[in-house]
C-alpha positions as CSV (number, residue, x, y, z in Angstrom):
1,M,0.0,-0.7,0.0
2,A,1.2,3.1,-0.9
3,P,2.4,6.0,2.2
4,G,-0.8,7.5,3.7
5,L,-2.9,5.6,1.8
6,L,-5.8,4.3,4.5
7,C,-8.2,2.7,2.3
8,A,-10.3,2.1,-1.2
9,G,-13.7,2.7,-2.0
10,G,-17.2,4.4,-0.8
11,D,-18.8,7.4,-2.4
12,L,-18.4,11.2,-2.3
13,S,-21.4,12.1,-0.4
14,V,-21.2,15.5,1.6
15,E,-21.4,12.9,4.8
16,R,-19.0,10.8,3.4
17,L,-16.3,14.0,2.6
18,K,-17.2,15.7,6.3
19,N,-16.7,12.3,8.1
20,A,-13.2,12.4,6.2
21,Y,-12.0,16.0,6.7
22,Q,-12.8,16.1,10.5
23,R,-10.2,13.1,10.7
24,G,-7.6,14.6,8.3
25,I,-8.6,12.0,5.4
26,F,-8.7,13.3,2.1
27,P,-9.8,11.8,-0.9
28,W,-7.3,11.8,-4.5
29,F,-7.4,9.3,-7.1
30,N,-7.1,9.0,-10.8
31,N,-9.5,7.7,-13.8
32,H,-10.1,4.0,-13.4
33,Q,-9.7,4.2,-10.1
34,P,-11.9,3.5,-7.3
35,I,-12.1,6.5,-4.9
36,L,-8.9,6.3,-2.6
37,W,-8.5,8.5,0.7
38,W,-5.1,9.5,2.0
39,S,-3.8,10.6,5.1
40,P,0.0,11.5,4.6
41,D,2.6,11.3,7.6
42,P,4.5,14.0,7.2
43,R,1.7,16.3,6.5
44,M,2.4,19.6,4.8
45,V,1.0,23.0,6.8
46,L,1.2,25.9,6.7
47,K,1.5,27.9,10.0
48,I,0.1,31.4,9.3
49,A,2.5,32.9,11.9
50,D,5.2,31.4,9.6
51,F,3.6,32.9,6.5
52,R,6.3,34.8,4.2
53,L,6.4,36.5,0.7
54,H,9.0,36.6,-1.7
55,P,9.7,40.9,-1.7
56,S,7.8,40.7,-5.3
57,L,5.2,38.8,-4.7
58,R,4.5,41.5,-1.6
59,K,4.8,44.8,-4.1
60,T,2.6,42.8,-6.5
61,V,-0.3,42.2,-4.1
62,R,0.6,45.8,-2.8
63,K,-0.3,47.1,-6.0
64,F,-3.1,44.5,-6.6
65,A,-4.8,45.5,-3.0
66,R,-4.2,49.4,-4.2
67,A,-5.6,48.7,-7.5
68,A,-9.9,50.2,-8.4
69,N,-10.0,47.5,-11.3
70,C,-8.9,44.4,-8.8
71,Q,-10.6,42.5,-5.9
72,V,-10.6,39.4,-4.6
73,R,-14.2,37.4,-4.3
74,V,-15.8,34.2,-2.1
75,D,-17.4,31.9,-3.4
76,F,-18.6,34.0,-6.0
77,A,-17.7,31.6,-8.8
78,F,-16.8,28.4,-6.8
79,E,-17.8,26.4,-10.5
80,Q,-16.0,28.3,-12.4
81,V,-12.8,28.4,-9.5
82,I,-12.4,24.3,-9.6
83,I,-13.1,23.8,-13.1
84,G,-10.3,26.1,-13.3
85,C,-8.3,24.1,-11.1
86,A,-9.5,20.4,-13.2
87,T,-8.5,21.7,-16.6
88,T,-5.1,24.2,-16.0
89,A,-2.3,22.2,-17.3
90,R,0.4,21.6,-14.8
91,D,4.3,20.8,-15.4
92,G,4.7,17.2,-15.0
93,Q,1.3,16.0,-15.0
94,P,-0.1,14.4,-17.7
95,G,-4.0,14.4,-16.7
96,T,-5.8,16.3,-13.3
97,W,-7.1,14.2,-10.4
98,I,-9.8,16.6,-9.9
99,L,-12.1,14.2,-12.7
100,P,-15.9,15.2,-12.7
101,E,-17.0,13.3,-10.5
102,M,-14.3,15.2,-7.8
103,V,-15.9,18.4,-9.3
104,K,-19.7,17.4,-8.9
105,A,-19.0,16.3,-4.9
106,Y,-17.5,19.5,-4.0
107,L,-20.0,21.7,-5.7
108,A,-22.7,19.4,-3.1
109,F,-20.2,20.2,-0.5
110,H,-20.0,24.0,-1.5
111,R,-23.6,24.0,-1.1
112,A,-23.6,22.9,2.4
113,G,-21.4,25.3,3.3
114,F,-18.0,23.4,3.8
115,A,-16.2,24.1,0.5
116,H,-14.8,27.3,-0.2
117,S,-13.2,29.7,-3.6
118,V,-10.6,32.8,-3.1
119,E,-10.9,34.4,-6.6
120,T,-8.8,36.9,-7.8
121,W,-10.5,39.2,-10.4
122,V,-9.2,41.8,-12.6
123,N,-12.0,43.9,-14.7
124,D,-14.1,41.6,-13.5
125,E,-12.6,39.2,-14.8
126,L,-11.2,36.0,-13.3
127,V,-7.6,35.4,-13.9
128,G,-6.7,33.4,-11.0
129,G,-7.9,31.2,-7.7
130,L,-8.0,28.2,-5.4
131,Y,-10.7,26.4,-3.3
132,F,-10.2,25.2,-0.1
133,V,-12.5,22.5,2.8
134,A,-12.9,24.9,5.9
135,I,-14.5,22.4,9.4
136,G,-15.0,24.9,12.2
137,Q,-11.1,26.0,12.0
138,A,-10.1,23.6,10.6
139,V,-8.8,24.5,7.0
140,F,-7.6,22.7,4.0
141,G,-6.1,23.8,1.1
142,E,-7.1,21.6,-2.2
143,S,-6.2,23.4,-5.1
144,M,-4.7,26.5,-6.9
145,F,-5.1,27.3,-11.0
146,H,-4.4,31.2,-12.4
147,R,-4.5,32.4,-16.3
148,V,-2.7,35.7,-15.3
149,T,1.1,36.2,-13.8
150,D,1.2,35.9,-9.8
151,G,-3.3,35.2,-10.2
152,S,-3.5,32.2,-7.7
153,K,-0.3,33.6,-5.6
154,I,-2.9,36.5,-4.8
155,A,-5.6,34.4,-4.4
156,L,-3.3,32.5,-1.2
157,V,-2.5,35.5,0.2
158,A,-5.8,36.4,0.1
159,L,-6.7,33.2,2.1
160,A,-3.8,32.9,4.5
161,C,-4.8,37.2,5.2
162,M,-8.4,35.9,6.0
163,C,-7.0,33.6,8.4
164,R,-5.1,36.2,10.5
165,H,-8.2,38.5,9.8
166,F,-10.5,35.6,11.6
167,N,-7.9,34.0,14.0
168,I,-7.5,30.6,12.3
169,D,-3.9,29.5,12.8
170,Q,-3.0,26.9,10.2
171,I,-4.2,25.8,6.5
172,D,-3.4,22.2,5.6
173,C,-1.4,21.7,2.5
174,Q,-1.4,17.8,2.3
175,Q,1.5,17.4,0.2
176,N,5.0,18.8,0.2
177,T,6.0,20.7,-2.7
178,R,8.4,23.8,-3.3
179,H,6.1,26.3,-3.9
180,L,4.1,25.6,-0.8
181,A,7.7,25.6,1.3
182,S,8.3,29.2,-0.1
183,F,5.3,30.5,1.9
184,G,6.6,29.3,4.5
185,A,4.5,25.6,5.1
186,A,6.3,22.9,6.7
187,E,5.6,19.0,7.5
188,I,4.5,18.0,10.7
189,S,3.5,14.5,12.3
190,R,0.3,13.0,11.2
191,D,0.0,12.7,14.7
192,I,0.3,16.3,15.4
193,F,-1.6,16.9,12.5
194,S,-4.6,14.8,13.8
195,Q,-5.0,16.0,17.0
196,A,-4.7,19.9,15.7
197,V,-7.6,19.0,13.2
198,Q,-9.8,17.6,16.2
199,Q,-9.6,20.4,18.3
200,R,-10.2,22.8,15.6
201,V,-13.4,21.1,14.1
202,S,-15.4,21.5,16.6
203,V,-15.1,25.6,17.3
204,P,-17.3,27.8,14.9
205,G,-15.7,29.1,12.0
206,P,-16.0,32.2,10.5
207,D,-18.5,33.8,7.9
208,W,-15.8,33.4,4.9
209,H,-15.5,37.0,3.3
210,F,-13.1,39.0,2.2
211,T,-12.7,43.0,2.5
212,P,-10.0,45.2,2.9
213,A,-9.1,45.1,6.2
214,C,-7.3,41.7,5.3
215,W,-5.3,42.6,3.5
216,N,-3.7,44.6,6.4
217,A,-2.5,41.5,7.4
218,V,0.6,41.3,4.5
219,A,2.7,43.5,6.6
220,A,3.1,41.3,9.2
221,T,4.3,38.2,6.8
222,K,8.1,37.7,7.0
223,S,10.0,37.9,4.0
224,S,11.3,35.5,2.0
C-alpha cells in the first residue's frame, strides 16, 4: 500500500467527505481507480505565523490591493474555480485528479457550506483562484489555478490574510512541494496534525468573506 493511503471505495457524499476531513483524511484518485482515501505522514501545513512573501510578490499584492479594477471575491464563482483547477495544465502532470465526479462532489460540498473559493478578479475577469475546505476552524487547502502571472498566488495570500483576520492559525497543504515551502509551509507528524484538526473542527468557524482590511495582514508576514 502506498504511504498515506488508508483505504479504497465508498462514495463522495457530503456526509462522507465531512466525516473524512474531520479526521484529516481526503480523497485523491485518478481515472479508472476506485476512490482512494489518504492521510499522509508527515503532513504539509502552513502555519499562518510562519507565512512569508518574497519581496517581489509583496509588491505585486500591494499594487493589486490598491488598484480599483482588482478584487478578491469569496464564493462568487466556486464552480468556475474548481473547473479552472481541473482543466489547467501543470508541469509534470499528464492529467488531473479533479475528475468530473470530484467536481460534482465538491460542488455539493460547497452548497452545504464546507467548500469555498478565493478568487482573483481583474476588470471583472476571473484570472486565478483556489478552493479550500473549512470545517469549524480547520482549513484544508485543495487546488489553485491561474490565467495570469501570480493570479493564484494572490488568492493564496488573500486566504492567509483572511485566516489571520479570523484568528485561524494554520492551513493544511496535504503534500510537500517546493512552491508551498516557499510560503513557509513545513511538515509535521500525522499524529500532531490529527490532534490539531480534532481541536479545530469543533470550534465555530467564520463567515468567510474578504474585506480590504484583510490586506493589513500582509504587513505582518515575513519576507522570504
